[in-house]
C-alpha positions as CSV (number, residue, x, y, z in Angstrom):
1,M,1.7,-1.9,-13.4
2,D,-1.8,-1.3,-11.9
3,P,-3.5,2.6,-12.1
4,I,-2.9,4.3,-9.1
5,V,-5.8,7.0,-7.9
6,T,-5.6,10.0,-5.7
7,C,-8.3,10.8,-3.5
8,P,-9.1,14.8,-4.0
9,K,-10.1,14.9,0.4
10,C,-7.2,13.3,2.3
11,Q,-4.5,12.5,-0.3
12,S,-4.2,8.5,-0.1
13,K,-3.5,6.7,-2.5
14,A,-4.9,3.5,-4.0
15,R,-5.4,0.9,-6.8
16,F,-7.9,2.0,-9.2
17,E,-9.6,-1.4,-8.8
18,E,-9.7,-1.0,-5.0
19,V,-12.0,2.4,-5.1
20,L,-13.7,2.1,-9.2
21,T,-16.9,0.2,-9.0
22,A,-18.0,0.7,-12.0
23,Q,-22.2,0.7,-12.4
24,S,-24.9,-0.6,-15.1
25,N,-25.6,3.4,-16.3
26,Q,-21.6,3.2,-17.8
27,N,-20.7,5.5,-14.5
28,V,-18.7,5.4,-11.5
29,I,-17.8,5.1,-7.6
30,Y,-15.4,6.1,-6.3
31,R,-15.3,5.9,-2.7
32,C,-11.9,6.4,-0.6
33,S,-11.2,3.5,2.0
34,Q,-9.0,5.7,4.4
35,C,-11.6,8.7,4.4
36,D,-14.3,7.4,3.7
37,Y,-14.8,10.3,0.8
38,T,-17.5,8.9,-2.0
39,K,-18.0,10.5,-5.1
40,R,-21.5,9.0,-7.2
41,N,-22.3,9.4,-10.6
42,I,-19.0,10.2,-12.3
43,E,-19.3,9.9,-15.8
44,T,-17.4,8.3,-18.1
45,S,-15.8,7.9,-21.6
46,K,-18.6,5.8,-22.7
47,G,-21.7,7.3,-20.1
């Protein structure tokens, strides 16, 4: 089962790999395909 991510702005749901992009500095970018909300530089446990 694929993890599902909910947009904090419009509450739409999408599969993990459709909305998160990994950066080389171990952070990730979230982008909602429905409302175009973007959050950058989300720290991970490795970053």
